[in-house]
N, C-alpha and C positions, 0 to 999 in steps of 0.2 A: 967469477963473482956473481954475474947475472943469473947463472944457472942455479947457484946456491940460493940466491934470493928467491928465485922462482919456486925452488923446492920448499922453502919455508912457507911461502904464501900458499902453496897448494897442499900443505899438510891437511889432513882431515879436520882437526880441530880449528885450524884457521878458516877453512871454507865454511864450517858450521857457524863460526862467529860472523863471518861476512854475510851469510844468508840471514842469520838471526837479526842482524841490524838492518839489512835491507827490508826485510818483511815486517819486523815488529818494533822498529825504533820509536814509533809514535806512542808506544806504552809509556815510555819514560818521560814524555811531555804531558801525558794525559793527567788532568786533575780532577776528574769526576768521580762521584759515588753514585751507584746505580742500584736498582732493584733491592735485593736482600741486603746489599751493602749499606743502604739507607737505614735498614733496621739495625745493622750492627753498629752503625755510627750513632744511632739514637741511644742504644743500650750503653755504648762506651761513654758517651757524653752525659747521660742523665742518671745512670745507675752504677752501683758498684760492680766489679767484675763477677761477683757471685751470682748476680742476675743473669749474665750471659752464660756462665758455667751451668746454671740450672737449665737453661734452654738446650745446651748441648746434650745434658742428660735426658732431657725430655724427648729429644729426637732420636736417642739411642746411639749418639756418637760422642761420647766424653772425650775422646782422643783430640777432638777439635780444639779443646782448651789449650792443648800444648802447642797447636799451630797458630791460633789466633792471638793468644794473650801476649806472647813476645813481640808480635808486630803492633798490637794495639797499645803497648806500653809506651811507644815513642810518640812525641808530639807531632811529628811528620809521618804518622802511620799510613796515610793515604799513599804517599810516594813509596814508602817502605814496602807495602803490600804489592805494588806494581813492579817494583825492582825484584822482589822475590819471584813473582810470576815470570818475569823476563829471564831470570837466571834458571828457573825450573825448565823453561823451554829449551835452553841449551842442554841441560843435563838429560832431558828426555830424548833428545835427538842423539846425544853422545851415547847413551846406554842402549838405545835401539841398535845403533851401529855396532857397538861392542858385542852385544848378544848375537846379532846375526854373524858378525865376523868370527867370533870364537867358535860358533857352530861348525865352521868350515864348509857349510852348505852354500854360503854366499862368498864370493870374492871380496876383498877389502874395498875395491872401488865400487861394486854393486851395492854393498852394505851402506857405504857412504851416499850413494845416489838415492837409495831408498829413504835413508834418514833425512836427507835435504828435502825430498818431496814431502815427507811427513811434516817437517818443520815448517814449511811455507804454506802448506794447505790450510785454508781457514775452515776448520770444522767447528771447534769451539771458539767463539768470538768474544769471550769475556775476560781476556787477560788484564784488562784495565778495570775489572770489577773486583772489589775487595772480597766480596763473599764467595767468589770463585776460587779463592786461594787454595781451598782444600783439593779441588779437582786438578790444579796445575802441580800442587806439591806431592800428593800422594801417588800419582802415576810414576814419577821417577823414583819415588821411595820404594815402590813395589818393584820396578825394573831393577833397581840396585840390589834388592833382596834376591831376585831371581838370578842375577848375574853372579852373586856370591855362591849361590847353590850350584850354578853351572860350572864355575871354575873349581869348585870343590873336588870334582872328579879328576882334576889334574894333581891332586894331592893324595897323601897317604894317611891312613889311620887317624891319629888324633887331630892333625891339621884338617883333614877332610871333614871330621865330625864338627869341629869348631865352626868351620865355614858354613856347614849345613845348618847348624843351630842358629847362627847369626843370620843367614839368609832367610830361614823360616820365620824368625821373629820379625824381621824387617818387612817381609812379604805380608805377614799377619797385619802389620800396621797399615800397609798399603790398601788392604782389602776393605777399609772403611769406605772406599769409593767402589760401590757395588758392582760396577761393570767390569772390574778386574777379576771378579770371582770366576766367571766362565772363561775369560780370556786366559786365565792361568793355565787352562788345559791346552790351549794352542802352543804356548811357550814349553809346556811339558812335553807335548808331542814332538816339538822341534828338538828338545834335549834328548828324547828317546831316539829319534832318528840319528842325531849326532853320535850318541853312544853306540848305536848299532854299527854305524860306519866305522868308528874309531876302534871299538873293542870287539866287534862281531859278536855281541851278546844276544842270545836268544830271547824270545818273548818273556819267558818265566824269569830269567835273570833281570831283565829290564824292569819288570813289575817289582821285583824284590828291591832293587837298587833305588827305585823311585817311590817306594811305598810312602815315605814321609811326605813328599812333595804332592803326591796324588791325593792324600787325605786332608791336606792343609785347608782348602776352601770349606770343606764339610765341617771340620773342627771349628773354623772361624764362625760359621753360620750358627752352629749350636751354641758356642760360647757367647756370641753376641746376643742371642735370643734369651740366654739364661742370665747373663751378668748385666747386659745393657738393653733391656726391653724398652722400647718407646712407649710413651704414655698413650692414653686413649686417643688423643687428638691426632697423633702422628702415626697411629698403627696402619692407616690406610696406605702409607708410603711403603709398607713392607708386605701388604696383602697381595698375594698373587691371584691374579684374575685373568685366566687364559681361556680362549676359545679360538677357533679357526678364524673367525672375523677379526678379532682383536689383533691376532698374529699378522694377518694380511694387512690390516690398516696400519699397523706399526711399522712393518717393513716397507710398505709403500711410502709412508711418511719419511723414512730414512733415505730411500732411493731418490724420491722427488725433490727433497729439500737440501740436506747438507751434502749429498753426494752429487746428483746431477745438477741441482740448482746452483751450488757454488762452483762446480766445474764450468758450467756454461757462463756464469758471471765472470769467471776468470778470462774467458775468451772474448769478452765485450771490448769494443774498440776504445781507444784513449785519444781524446781530441787535443790534449795538451802536448805542445811541441817539446816542452821541457821533459815531460814524462817519457815521450818517445825516445829522446836522446839518452836519457838516463837508463832506459830499458836496454837500448843497444850496447851501451858501455857495460852495464851489469852483466848482460848475456855474454859478451865477448870475454870479460874477465873470468867469469865462472867456467865457461867451456875451456878457456885456455889453460886454467889451473887444474881443472878436473881431469883433463887429458893426462896430466902429469902427477895426479894424485896417488898413483900406485905404479912403482917401477915393475912390479910383477905382471906377467901376462895371464895370471891365474884366472880361471873362469869359475863361475858358480856351478855347484854340483846340481842344484835344482834348475830344471828347464824353465823358460819364461811361463809356460802354461801352469807349472806347479806354483811359481811365485804368484801369478794371477789369482790362482785358487786360494793360495794363502791369504791374500788380501780380502777375498770374499768371506773367508772363514773369520778373519778378525772383525770385519764389519758385522757379520751375523752374530758372533758371540758377544761382541762388546755392546751391542744394542739390546740383546735379549733381556737383561734384567730390567731395563726400562719398559720394554714392551710387556713384560710379565705383570707389571703393576699399572699398565695403561698410562704411562707417561710417554707421549710420542715426541717426535723430533721436529725441529724447526730450523730455518735457514738463518734467521736473525733473532737477536734478543737474548733474554735470560734463559730460555729453553735450550739454547745451544750448549748449555753445561752438560746436557745429556749426550753431546757429540764428542766427548772427551777422547774416544779412540778412533774417530773417523779419520784423523790425519794419518795415523799408523796404517789403518786398512787402505786408505787411498794411495799412500806411498808404495806399498806392496802391489796393489792392483794396477796402478799406472805404470809402474816399472815393468810388470809382467806384460801389459799391453804393448808397451814400447818395445820390449824384447821380441814379442811376436812379430810386430811390424818390421823390425830391423833384422829378422832372422836370416833372410837371403843375404849372401855374402856382399853383393854390391851396396846394400843399405846398411850393413853392420857398422860402417864407419860413422854413421850419422846418429848412432844410438845416444851417446852422451850429449851431443849438440841438441837433440830433441828433448832429452831429459832436462837439460839446463834451460831450454825455452819455457818448459812448464814451470820450473822453479821460479823463473822471473815473473811469469804471468800470475802465478799464485801469490807471489810476494806483493805484486802491485794491487791485486785484489784485496789482500790483507790490509794494505794501506788505505784503500778506499773504505774498508769496514771501520778502521780506526778513526778515520776523519769523521764518519757519521756518529761514532761513539763519543767523540770529543764534542760534536755539535749538540749531542744530548746533554752534556755537562753544561754547555753554555746556555742551552734553553732552560735547564734547572736553575741556573744562577740567575737568569733573566726573570723567571717566574717569581722567585723569592723576592728579588729587587723590586719588581712592579707591585706585587701583592703587599709588600710592607708599606707602600706609600698610599694604599687604597683604603679609604674610610670604611666603605661597605664591608670590605674583607675584615677589617679590624673589629667591626661590630657584630660579626656573624659567629654562630656556634656550630651549625651543621651545613655542610656544602656537598653539592653534587657537581662533579667536575667532568667536563667533556673536552678531551685533548684533541684538537684538530691542528696542532702544530706538527705537520708531517715530516718525518725524517725517514728516507727510503730504507735505510738498513738498521733503524733502531725503533721498532714499534713499542707502544705501551710502556713508557718510561715510568709511569706511576701506577701503582696498584692500591686497592683499598687498605691493604695492611701496612703500606708505608707512607700513606699520604698525611697522617697525623703529624709525623715528624717534619715533613715538609712545611706544613702550616706553622709548626713550632719555629722553624728557621726564619720565617717571615715575621713572627710576632713575639718570639721569645717566651711563649707559655704554651701549655698543653690544654688549652680551653677550646679547641677546635678539632673536628674530625669530619670525616666525609666518606663518600664512595665515588668510584669511577664509573661513569656512564659508558655503555657500549655505543657503538656507531649509530645505531638506529634507535637508541633508548632515549626517551624524553624525561625531563626532570619532573618530579611530583612532590608534593608536600609530604613529609613524613610525620605521622602521628607521634607526639612525644612519648606515648606509651610503647611505640615500636622502635624508638630511636636507640634503645639499649643494644639492638642488633648491630648498629654501627659502631657505637662507642666501645663495645666489648671486644671487637675484632673477632678472629676465629679462634683465638687462644687467649687465656687470661694475661699472658705476657704482653699482648698487644693492646690491652685496654687502656682507655683514657677516661678515668672516672670523673675528672674535673670538668668535663664538658657539660654545659647547661642544656638538657635536652628539651627545654622549653624555650630556648633562645631562638634568635632569628635564623632562617635558613636561606641560603643563596645558591643560585646556579652560576657556575663559572665556565666560560667558554674561552679556551686559549687558541689563538690562531697565529700562524706565521705571518709576519709583516715584510721581512727581508727575503726576497725570493732569488737572491744571487745563488751561484753554485755553492754547495756545502764547503768545498775546499777554500773558496774565497772568504767566506765568513769565518772559518776556523783560523785562516792566516791572519786576518785583521784582528781577531781576538788576541792571538799570541802577541802580535805587534803591540797592541794597546796594553796588554797585561805586563809586559816587560819594559815598555818604553814610555807609555802615557796611562798608567792605571787610573788617574783622575778622570779619564774620558770614558771609562767602562760604563758608568751609569747611563750616559746618553746612548752608547752602543746598545745596551740592553733595551732601552725604551724604543729604539728603532727596529729591534729585532722581532718583537711580538706584540700583539694586541691582546689584552685581557678584558673581556666583557662580563660584567657581573649584573645579575638581576635578582631581585628578592623573590623567593618562593613563597607565595601565600596559600592558604587553604583553598582559595578560589582559582589559583593558577599563578602564572608568572606575572610579576609587576611589569608595567609598561615603562617604568623608569629604568634606564640602564646606566651603568657606570663603566666606562671603558678601562678604567684604572690608570689613566694617564694624568690624573690629578687627585686631589683629596676631597672633592665634592662631587655630589651626584650631578649628572648631566641632565 
């Protein structure tokens, strides 16, 4: 009976769900809206859906309407978007495992191990961000399409053709995440190698059999350019601007931040006794069940070195579309959306490295225990990222709460905001293109706009004739025409007041939210200080309003 129970728990799908919850469970508690999600929220709440649909056409991605509209239809759309991202994480891991498994180049247990490493590694950290839905959804959509194409070669004639057509259509939809275009050729090469080993086809036969899948990215690129061209404002996101220096800078940012930066973060020590005990329990369970995850002693046909090389190729191909348009990589924040394929690349890369380390026979028995250790470390690191992400949501709520009670804020029209509320893993929560809606949440009208000051930038009075640059945004869809350009101008400085560890603040927030919501206002007041000073043509006013009451101090 116990053996049967163990077999059920050690099934690949069960292990995937275990790691999914251990690494990403905080997504389901997160209640924040961030970055471009603030824009989506504003368009949903203030405009008809046709407004948002027009924006999707403007950026050349009309398919996004089919992704976002069903989610935005629900009143609890914020939670629904996070739930969809959470489910997509499972299917991404599941489909990676199935594709590797079906190729027969990887043993079932090795395919599972790689998929778990990819699932737990924090490459893209925006699973709690509504606007990142497209990145989390389109990757498994593409993988499903490719899997259909892959299994079509096990069928005959009409069944094979139907699967290939279906797979091509689904892959086509997934290509709206640009990084999948070059990555497609990695999976195609994997499929070609699989067919060569299974069917012993020569190069000419392989090209003939794979002709449709080979031209699919090219057809998509041409089709999108003809049918869905971006407007003038967004063309820069499709303009390829490459030279050796930009390639070097792009790949260095990839190596230094989402690859090495996150890997080293995962190795940082944990001071909490609870976390230490939890880690030991998780590691023991994962290793115990992983050892029994495959009754077969089958080994991967690819050597550890080739698996390592595969990981490097995935990282290079998946990052190239962003480097080509000079959008580089980051370790934290909204820019990690560009890291959508880093987890997959790191899963292959790290498993290859572990395989090389444990190649000597005396060390081979430690291969899966070492792999399980990294899965647990990556999962804990993902939890730390989600804690900081939740603190960003709390900060957002606190700013709105405190600003709504401030008389100077209520009387102003143009604002220059310096955010010095530092959150280690969540930089730059506000941008000049989303701040107008943040002000709206505090005042319930769109008569305020502003800009975000950089770290070393000082506030200065904006001539009313130049104020149109602020209120028009960088696109007509972001304009706030109701702002009085001749109105009062204020400098806002946000500073963190509560210096407890981030996890303690988040824990208290959830405790109050669910048990004592009436105490949240006081909690927000103790969390941050808001200093407001009027910007005059002659400089900053000497009168300051901290925002802690409704009269100037």
